[in-house]
N, C-alpha and C positions, 0 to 999 in steps of 0.2 A: 504494500500498499504505500510506502515513502515514496515507489518512484513515483508516484501520481502527483505528488507535492514536492520534492524537495530536486533542484537543481542535479542534474548530470552530464559535466560537461562531454562525458564518451558517447552521451543519447540526448541531443537539444529536443527540443521540441518544436517539431515541425508537420505543417498541414497536413502533410499526406504520410502521417505514422496515423498508427493505429489509438494511440494514447492522447493526441489531439481529438481524433473523432471524438473518442469517449467523452472527455470533458467539455467539448462544444455541446455535444447533446446534455449534458445535466445542466451545461451553459444558459442554453437556448429554451431547455422546459420552462424555465423561471425566467428568462425573457420576456416571453412569449404572454405571459400571466402576470406579469407586472410594469412593461413595456410604454404602457400606455401613462405612467407615472412619469412624468418625466424629469426630474428630482432623482427619485430613488433611481432610474434606469441610467442616468449619469455616471451616479454614484459606483452605482452594479459595474456597468460596463467597462469602467475607470479601473476599478480592482482587478476584475478578470484582466483588463491589459496589461497592467503591472504585473501578476502573475504569470501572465503568457511571456513577458519578456523576463520575468527572472529563469521561466523554468526554458528559455532558449538561449540566454546569456549571462544567466547568473546575476550577483549582485551589481550589474551595471543597469540595474532599475534604478539604482538610485540617484545616479546621474542622468538618466530621464527623468527623474521628479525635480533637481533639481533645477536641470533647463526648462522644465516644464515653470517654474516659477520664478526662475531670474527672466525668461523670455516676457512673460506675463504681465511682468509690475513694470519693466522696462519699456517694454511695447506701449501701456495704458497712460505711462508719462511720457512719451514720446508722443502719444495722441491728444494730452492736455496743454501740452507746451505750446505756445504761439510765437515767440524770437526765433524764428529762422535758422540764429545763429547757434542757439544750446537744439534745436532740434537736428541741427547736423551734427551736432554731438554726440547727440543722444545714439541717433541711428548709425553711425561711425562706429559707437561704443558696441550697439549690437551686434552688428555684422562681425565688427572684430572678435565679439566674445565669443560667436557661435565660429566661426571660421578657428580661433585658437584652441578651443579643444579641440576640435578636428584636425588639426593642424598636429596638435602633441599628442593621440593616440596615432595618430595616422603616418605621421610624416617625421617625427621625430628620428626615429632608426636608420630612416631613407636618406637624412640630411645629414647623420654624423656619418655615415658609410662615404658618402660623397666627399665631406670633409677628411676623413685617413685618405681618401681615394688621390685627392689632389694634393694633399698636403705633405702627405705619407705619414699620418698621424695614428695613435694608437687609443682615443678615444674610446670606450668600452660601449656598447652598445645596452641600451635598458631593456628591461625586462617587462614590456612595454604589450599587453594582450588588447586587440582591436574589439570595442564595443557590437557586438553585432548589428549588424543596420543604423550605426550610427551618422554617418552619410546622409540618408533618407529624412530623418526626424529633424537633423540639424539645418539642412536644405528648407525643410516644411518651415522651420520658424523663422530662418531668414527672410521667406516669401511671405511671410504676415509680417514682419516687421516693415520690409519696404514697401508693402501695399498698406499697410496704416499712413506711413510717412509721407505715403501719396496721398494721401488722404481718400486712395480709392475702399477702402472700408473701416467701418466701425470695430473699435475691438471687442473682443470676445463681454461678455457681460460678466462676468465673474471668472475666479481662478477655473474653479471646476470643468466647465465650459470649455474654456483653453485646452485644458490638458485633456478633456475629452478629445477636442479637435486634435491635437499633435500626438496625443499616446494611442488613439483609435487600434484594437490592434490588429485586424485584416492588413493596415496597409502598412501595419509600423515597422518591419526590419527589413524590406525591399520594395516598398511603395505600392501602388502607384504614388508618384508625391501632389499631393492634396490641395487646393487652394482653398483658403479659408473663404474666400464672398462665395464658395461652390458648395461648402460643407456646412459651413455654422448654422444657415438658414434651415436647413435638413433637421439639424438638433430641436427643433420648436415644433416640429412637425409629429404627429401619433402615427403610428405603425400602422399603414392601410394596405399591405400585402396582397396582391391583385395574383387572378390563377397564371397569368400567365407571367409577372415578375418573381414568382414561387417556382413553376419552371425553368425560368430564363435562370434563376437563382443554382438549382441545379444542376442544369445541364451544364453551366459553365463550371460547376465545381469537379463533376464526371470527367470533362474535358481537360481540363485541369492537369486531377491524377493520373489521364492517359499518358499524358505528355510528359507531367516528370516521373512517375514511379514506373511506366511501363516503357518508356522511348527512352527519354533523357539519362536516366540512373543503368538502363541497361546497356545502350551505348556505349558511357562514360567505364564503366569497372569491366568491359567484356574486349574493348575496343580501342578507344579513344586514349583513355590513360598508359596503356601499355603500347603505343607506337610513342605518344608525344615524352614518353619515360625513356625511350632509348630508341630515338629513328633511324639508329644506323643496324639495328640488329633485326629490321625489317625491309623487304623490297621497297619500290620505288612506287609501286599500284598500292599497296598497305599504306605509305603514307601521304598519298592521294585520297586515298578514301577515307582516312584519320581527319585529315582537312575538312573535306564534307561532312565525315560523321561531327566532329566539335561544330560545327556550321550548323547542324539541326539540335546537335544536345544543346549547347547554349540558349537556341530559343525556343525549345520544346521545355529547359528547364525554367527560364527566366516566363515564357507568358504563360506556362503554366502555374507558376504560382501568381501570376497578376487576374489570369481564370478563375483561381483557386480565391483570392482576395476579395475580388467583386462578387463574387458568386456567395461568399459569406455574409459580406456586408449588406447584401440585396436581400438576402436573411431576413436580416434586421433591419432593413427599410431606409440605408442607406448606398444611393447612387456613387458612384466611383467611376471618376472619365478612364475609358479605355486606354491600356497601354500598348497593347500590339493590333499591327491592320495588316497582316501576312507580309512584312517587311520584307520578303524574299520575291515576290512579286514588280518591287520597284525596278522602274525601266533609268534612276540614275540613281546618282547617291544622294542627290537632293532630296528624290521622293522616300530615298531609305529613312533618310530622320526624321521623315513626316509619319513612316511608320512604326520605325523603332523604338522603343521607349519613351513613347509620346510624351511622357509628363516631365520627364529628365529633358529631353530636346525642348521643348519649352518653356522650361523652367530654364534652360542656358541663354535660349532666342532670348526672351524677357527681362531677365535680371544681370546676364552678363554681356550678351551681346550688344543688347540695345545700351546698356552703362557706358561700354565700348564706343560706342557712338554708332551703332548698328551701320546701314547704308545714309545716315547723314552728313556726311565728311567729304563725299567723292568718291569714285569708285575704287583709287587705292587702297584707301583706308578700308571700304569696305572690304576687300580681298583678304587684308590684312588681319582684318576683325574676325571675319570668317575661322578663319586660319587659330588664329590667339583661340577662341572660344572652344575648338576642336580640341587643342592642346592641351588646355587646363581642363577639357572634361575628359580630355584621354589620364590625367595626372588624376583627378577625381577618382576613376576607378581601381589604380592602385600606385601604392609609392614603389615607383620603377618604371627605368628608364623604358621600357619595354610598352609600357602603359601609354607613355608620352610619344614613342614612335607611333604607336595605332592612332591616337588621338592626329598628331600631325600628316599621317595619313587622308584620316578623312576630312580634317581642313587643306590639304591643299586640293582633294578631290572637288570639294565643294565649292573651293571659289575658283577651281580651274572650267567648271562646268559652267559658272556664272558668267566668266571671261569668254567662254566660248558661244552660249549662249546668244551673246550680244552679234556676233558674225556668223553663223551658221545654222540655215534654219533645217533641222531634221523635220523633212513629214511625216507626218502623223498617221500609221497606219499598222498592221496588225503586223508585219515583216519587222519594219524598224523596231516596234516595242518587244518582239521578240530578240532581238538583235540588243534590246538597253537592257533586256532582266537576266539575260547571259552573261552580258559584261559586266552589269552591277553586282550579281550574284559572286562572280569570280574576283572581284575585287574585295570586294566584302570577306571572301572566305578568304582571301590570301592579306588579308590585315587581322584578320582573327589567329592567324596563328602566331601573329607576336603577342595578340593577348593571352593566349592559350600556353605558351612553351615559356619554361619555369625561369627560360633566361633565351640573351640574344644566341647565345652558341645552341641551344637547342632548335632553335626557330632555323638560323642558316643551315642546320644539320637537316634538318627536313626538306627544307627546301632545295638544300642539293641534293637527297634521293629521289624528291619529285625529278627535278630536272633530269633525271637519270630514266624515263620514264619511257619502254617502250610498248610495242601495240602487237605482241606476238599474242597469238589466241592463247597457246598454250599456258599462258602464264596468266592471265586473266580467267580462265577456266578454272584451274587450281587455287586460286587465290577466291574466288566466289563459292568454290566448292568447299574449303578450310572458312569460311566466314560465312557460311548460308544462313544460320539465326541471326547473326547481325546484320547482316544485308537487307533481310527481310524488315524487321524493325526501323532501318535504317530508313529503309524504301516508303514504310509506311510511314514514317514522319514528314519526310519531305509528302505522299501523296494527302495528310492531314493538313500539312499548310497550303497547298495550292489547290484543296477545292472549292470551286465558286462559291462567293460570299450568298447566293442565292440559297444554295444547296446546304450549305449548313444552315443558313436562317429557316430550310424548310424542316431541317433534321431538329432544330429546338423546338419549331409549333408542334411537328409529330408527336415528341416527347410529354408538350405542356398537354396536350387534348390527350394521353392517355389516361386511361383509368388507373387509380390509384395503386392496383393489386400488380397491374403490368408497368408504373412508374417502378413500385419495389422490389419488382423481378429484374430491370433490366441494374438498376444501382446495383443491387445482388452480387449480379455479373459483373459490373464494374470494380468491383470489392474484392469480389473472388479473383479477377485478373490481376488488378494491384497487389494481393496476398500471395499469388502463384509465382508472379515474376520476381518479386522482391529479395532483393540480396542482405546479406546478414551486418554488410556494413554499412555505417548509417553514410547517406549520402546527403549532404549539407545540399540547400541550393545554394547556386554559384553566385548572387548578387549580395548572400545575404553579407562575404567580405567585405559591401560596400557600403 
């Protein structure tokens, strides 16, 4: 029974494990009986959110509480302050405080390592453990403060309401990053869940479980991790397939989490923004970032790109701002130069596309779209190699192995035969991703219109599938580390 209530670093609480399902069911039974009492609901959900964060990340839930208190009172002071000079001081303090917390936990050892490398120093690395999902709730706090500073929103009515917004457990540790102006008004509405919303919520949770537990985890454990761990021990074909495998792994992992988060929130009567729109269907890198991790890309646009000047200071400055935004976005993903390279590649691609768009008019037809999708997917997959590899040498080894690719049929047949199950799962992931959106909507409606008994059978089948394919090894969501 202690496993239910005490934090276990070797088994953190995940949406995809049976412990969370049991805890959420118990939580939800009380929630639906009392959720129309707004104050009780706020306290109840907030306490469960702290418990969830404790079970997922240990005692760092105290940091979450402190962050909520500081951001609430400083943002309230910012809103009440009338003098422009003092308002600038307060917003600077708020942003610096949140970025300072993030920098300490995420970049201290990165900075020390680089100082040691440049100056041949021997400063010892610090024993700092990154709090789970710290970037997400701090970015959410920053967006709240900036919106208050810009007078786009009024502050939350009280500390409890702000804490509810900042700590809401479905999106607490891996997004979507929610704007206060979209979320706060929903807190004061009574729960009125329609049949369609209930069906959509359950459908999203099931799809998310399949993406994460059946596809992403299986590909990761049985193929991708092994090849990226030692590229030279595998053939060129295996290295190429590992790159493709990681592309679908990270998509299924992160979009699967987002689907579950949106579904769980919807069950509770809250609508979170869509975070993924079949990103590998994009015909350009620009379109890719309108479809991938939408809440982060829009955050970077509204609070970083625009703050740098956006496109208001001439063409050259626009290209520089695009590049810098993605470079910083890359560093946000991880304290390592390979993440900076990954962000820089995307920033460079965005700038080049903006330049070429002025001089080259590409005809819009099915042929050019297919070519665009293929080129964009392979650029994104190439950049993912730096994102996934443990260091630059591993990334270069993998690319060198892929460059030795041959097209001898017997070699391909040998790999296909040896990795039959992995390739079936990988192909299933791509098929899921490229399904027409209308077909997915039809599936959702079909599930929603099913009788309750049929729904229960489908949900039971999905849970059995997750259980049957589950590994004994814990596979945390990839974006928990950010």
